[in-house]
C-alpha positions in Angstrom: 104.2 174.1 90.9 103.5 172.7 87.5 100.2 170.9 87.3 100.1 167.6 85.2 96.7 167.9 83.5 96.7 164.6 81.6 98.4 161.3 81.3 99.8 160.5 77.9 102.2 157.7 78.6 102.6 155.9 81.9 103.6 152.3 82.3 104.1 152.2 86.0 101.2 154.3 87.3 103.4 157.3 88.5 100.6 159.7 87.7 97.7 160.2 90.1 95.0 162.6 88.9 93.9 163.1 92.5 97.4 164.7 93.3 98.3 166.1 89.9 101.4 168.2 91.1 103.8 165.3 91.4 104.9 161.9 89.9 105.5 159.3 92.4 108.0 156.4 91.7 106.8 152.9 92.0 109.8 151.1 90.7 113.4 151.9 91.9 115.7 153.2 89.2 117.1 156.0 87.2 114.7 158.2 85.4 115.0 160.8 82.8 112.9 163.7 84.1 112.0 166.3 81.4 109.7 169.3 81.2 109.2 172.3 78.9 107.0 175.4 79.2 106.4 178.7 77.5 105.9 181.9 79.5 103.7 184.7 78.3 105.2 187.7 76.5 106.9 190.0 79.0 110.3 191.6 79.1 110.5 191.9 82.9 112.3 189.6 85.3 113.6 186.0 84.8 111.9 182.8 83.7 112.9 179.7 85.8 112.2 176.0 86.1 113.2 173.7 88.8 113.1 169.8 89.5 112.6 168.9 93.1 112.6 165.4 94.6 110.4 164.9 97.7 110.5 167.8 100.0 114.2 168.7 99.4 115.2 172.2 100.0 117.5 172.2 97.0 116.5 171.6 93.4 118.1 168.7 91.7 118.1 170.7 88.5 117.4 174.3 87.6 117.4 176.7 84.7 116.8 180.6 84.7 117.1 183.1 82.0 116.1 186.7 81.5 112.8 187.4 80.0 113.0 188.0 76.3 111.7 191.3 74.9 108.9 191.1 72.3 108.8 187.3 72.4 107.4 184.5 74.7 110.0 182.7 76.7 110.4 179.0 76.4 112.4 176.7 78.6 113.3 173.0 78.8 114.8 171.1 81.7 116.2 167.5 81.9 117.8 165.5 84.6 118.8 161.8 85.1 117.5 161.1 88.8 117.9 158.0 90.9 114.5 157.4 92.6 113.4 155.0 95.2 109.9 153.5 95.6 107.8 156.3 97.1 110.0 159.2 95.9 108.1 161.9 93.9 109.1 164.6 91.5 107.7 168.0 91.2 108.4 170.7 88.6 108.4 174.4 89.6 
């Protein structure tokens, strides 16, 4: 699970530093959920990211690519997701 280490922009108090692995919806609506990360240099395996809502067993969005030889691997993921109050989003 991706840990959100700091709050940069949050006009609806969706970030809670006491539970920094999720963002919780306080206003029903459609949200653009975006994340990016860079993986350490390794040419073994795949690099993947997933967006999950609540405790769903299926990711709302996913990306997976083979590791890149001789270079760190960077991924970005984006999805428009309809959320109700109390729904939460996690990035894996």
